[in-house]
C-alpha positions as CSV (number, residue, x, y, z in Angstrom):
1,X,142.4,104.5,132.8
2,X,140.5,105.9,129.8
3,X,138.6,103.2,127.8
4,X,139.2,100.5,130.5
5,X,138.2,101.9,133.9
6,X,135.3,104.3,134.4
7,X,135.0,106.9,137.1
8,X,132.0,106.2,139.3
9,X,130.6,107.3,142.6
10,X,128.9,103.9,143.5
11,X,130.1,100.4,142.8
12,X,126.9,99.2,141.2
13,X,126.2,102.4,139.2
14,X,127.5,103.3,135.8
15,X,128.8,106.8,135.1
16,X,125.9,108.4,133.2
17,X,128.2,110.4,131.0
18,X,130.1,107.3,130.0
19,X,126.9,105.5,129.1
20,X,125.6,108.5,127.2
21,X,128.7,108.7,125.1
22,X,129.9,105.1,124.7
23,X,127.1,102.7,125.5
24,X,125.0,103.2,122.4
25,X,122.5,101.4,120.3
26,X,122.0,102.4,116.7
27,X,119.1,101.6,114.4
28,X,118.9,101.8,110.6
29,X,115.6,100.8,109.1
30,X,114.2,101.0,105.6
31,X,110.7,100.1,104.5
32,X,108.9,100.0,101.2
33,X,105.3,99.3,100.2
34,X,103.9,98.9,96.7
35,X,100.6,98.0,95.1
36,X,99.4,97.4,91.5
37,X,95.7,97.0,90.8
38,X,93.6,96.3,87.7
39,X,89.9,97.0,87.5
40,X,87.9,95.5,84.7
41,X,84.2,96.1,84.2
42,X,83.2,92.9,82.4
43,X,79.6,94.1,81.9
44,X,77.1,96.2,83.9
45,X,77.2,95.5,87.6
46,X,79.9,92.8,87.2
47,X,83.6,93.6,87.8
48,X,86.9,91.8,88.1
49,X,89.7,93.2,90.3
50,X,93.2,91.9,90.3
51,X,95.9,93.2,92.6
52,X,99.5,92.7,93.7
53,X,100.8,94.1,97.0
54,X,104.3,93.9,98.5
55,X,105.7,95.1,101.8
56,X,109.3,94.8,102.8
57,X,111.6,96.1,105.5
58,X,115.3,95.8,106.4
59,X,116.7,96.7,109.8
60,X,120.3,96.8,111.2
61,X,120.8,97.2,114.9
62,X,124.2,97.7,116.5
63,X,124.8,97.8,120.3
64,X,128.0,98.8,122.0
65,X,129.1,98.3,125.6
66,X,132.3,99.9,126.9
67,X,134.8,98.3,129.3
68,X,134.2,98.2,133.1
69,X,130.4,98.7,133.1
70,X,128.0,96.9,135.3
71,X,127.4,93.3,134.0
72,X,130.0,94.0,131.2
73,X,133.4,94.0,132.7
74,X,135.1,93.5,129.4
75,X,132.6,95.4,127.3
76,X,130.4,93.9,124.6
77,X,129.2,94.2,121.0
78,X,126.0,93.0,119.4
79,X,125.1,93.4,115.7
80,X,121.9,92.2,114.1
81,X,120.4,92.3,110.6
82,X,116.8,91.4,109.8
83,X,114.5,91.4,106.8
84,X,110.8,90.9,106.4
85,X,108.8,90.5,103.2
86,X,105.2,89.9,102.5
87,X,103.6,89.5,99.0
88,X,99.9,89.2,98.2
89,X,98.3,88.2,94.9
90,X,94.5,88.6,94.9
91,X,91.7,88.2,92.4
92,X,88.1,89.1,93.1
93,X,84.8,89.1,91.2
94,X,82.2,91.6,92.3
95,X,78.5,91.7,91.4
96,X,76.1,94.5,92.5
97,X,72.4,94.9,91.8
98,X,69.6,97.1,93.0
99,X,66.0,95.8,92.8
100,X,63.4,98.3,94.1
101,X,63.8,98.0,97.9
102,X,66.8,95.6,97.8
103,X,70.5,96.1,97.3
104,X,72.7,93.0,96.6
105,X,76.5,92.7,96.7
106,X,78.4,89.5,96.0
107,X,82.2,89.1,96.2
108,X,84.0,85.9,95.3
109,X,87.8,85.7,95.2
110,X,91.1,84.1,96.1
111,X,94.4,85.3,97.6
112,X,98.0,84.0,97.6
113,X,100.2,85.2,100.4
114,X,103.9,84.7,100.9
115,X,105.8,85.7,104.0
116,X,109.6,85.5,104.4
117,X,111.6,86.5,107.5
118,X,115.3,86.3,108.0
119,X,117.5,87.3,110.9
120,X,121.3,87.2,111.5
121,X,122.7,88.1,114.9
122,X,126.3,88.0,116.2
123,X,127.4,89.1,119.7
124,X,130.4,89.0,122.1
125,X,130.7,89.8,125.8
126,X,134.5,90.0,125.9
127,X,136.3,92.6,123.8
128,X,140.0,91.9,123.4
129,X,140.9,95.4,122.5
130,X,138.9,98.0,124.5
131,X,136.8,100.3,122.3
132,X,137.2,98.3,119.1
133,X,133.7,97.2,118.3
134,X,133.9,94.3,115.8
135,X,132.9,90.6,116.2
136,X,136.4,89.7,115.2
137,X,137.6,91.4,118.4
138,X,135.6,89.0,120.6
139,X,137.6,86.9,123.0
140,X,137.8,83.1,122.5
141,X,134.6,81.4,123.5
142,X,132.7,84.6,123.9
143,X,131.3,85.0,120.4
144,X,127.7,83.8,119.7
145,X,126.3,83.3,116.2
146,X,122.6,83.1,115.5
147,X,120.6,83.0,112.4
148,X,116.9,82.4,111.6
149,X,114.9,81.9,108.5
150,X,111.2,81.2,108.0
151,X,108.8,81.2,105.1
152,X,105.0,80.9,105.3
153,X,102.5,80.5,102.4
154,X,98.8,80.8,102.8
155,X,96.3,80.2,99.9
156,X,92.8,81.4,100.4
157,X,89.3,81.3,98.8
158,X,86.6,83.6,100.1
159,X,83.1,84.8,99.4
160,X,80.7,87.4,100.7
161,X,77.0,88.2,100.1
162,X,75.4,91.3,101.5
163,X,71.6,92.0,101.1
164,X,70.1,95.3,102.2
165,X,66.5,96.2,102.5
166,X,65.5,99.9,102.2
167,X,68.9,100.9,103.5
168,X,67.8,99.9,107.0
169,X,68.2,96.2,107.4
170,X,71.3,94.3,106.2
171,X,72.1,90.6,106.1
172,X,75.7,89.7,105.6
173,X,77.1,86.2,105.0
174,X,80.8,85.4,104.6
175,X,82.9,82.3,104.2
176,X,86.7,81.8,103.9
177,X,89.0,78.8,103.6
178,X,92.7,79.0,104.1
179,X,95.5,76.5,103.4
180,X,98.6,77.2,105.4
181,X,102.1,75.8,104.7
182,X,103.0,75.9,108.4
183,X,100.3,73.4,109.5
184,X,100.6,69.6,109.2
185,X,100.1,68.3,105.7
186,X,96.9,66.5,106.5
187,X,95.5,69.4,108.4
188,X,96.4,72.6,106.5
189,X,92.9,73.6,105.7
190,X,90.7,75.7,108.0
191,X,87.3,77.2,107.3
192,X,85.5,80.0,109.0
193,X,82.1,81.2,108.0
194,X,80.1,84.1,109.5
195,X,76.7,85.7,109.4
196,X,75.2,88.9,110.8
197,X,71.9,90.8,110.7
198,X,71.8,94.5,111.4
């Protein structure tokens, strides 16, 4: 019977033509990225840089399973929408100086980062009307609703000093401290320094 029983040559195998035509998964995804930056030379060798960066994406996924397929006797339907967004605000002071055999670079700044994720997913494994792919067509007790939302904020301070000698030897020292909203209130701060000689 068309739309209800498939023609197959083995009990545990799906008809490949049926799966190709009717068991489909579709994706629709959009993504956007933007950046605005301001450079200000306060005076010789001393600059201030401010920037704003944003990245966002939205995705819709729709999966259909026809009647009488392996592990889906009554078909199925799954639809999911998700979105992600990240925003960064950053300010940085830069100082550069060349003294005979030495080159000096100093960076000091801060960053504010905000991440938001959201997901909504609905599914059913029991279609009342064969071939009608809609959550409202899910049989009693077969519809599952899921949703997820999260937000994370990280505030950061950082610094870097690089000292070069005759363009052959370099000493780099960095330090950064982050405060994360997802950590316990009394333990949100973490510090990680580094140093290298090359």
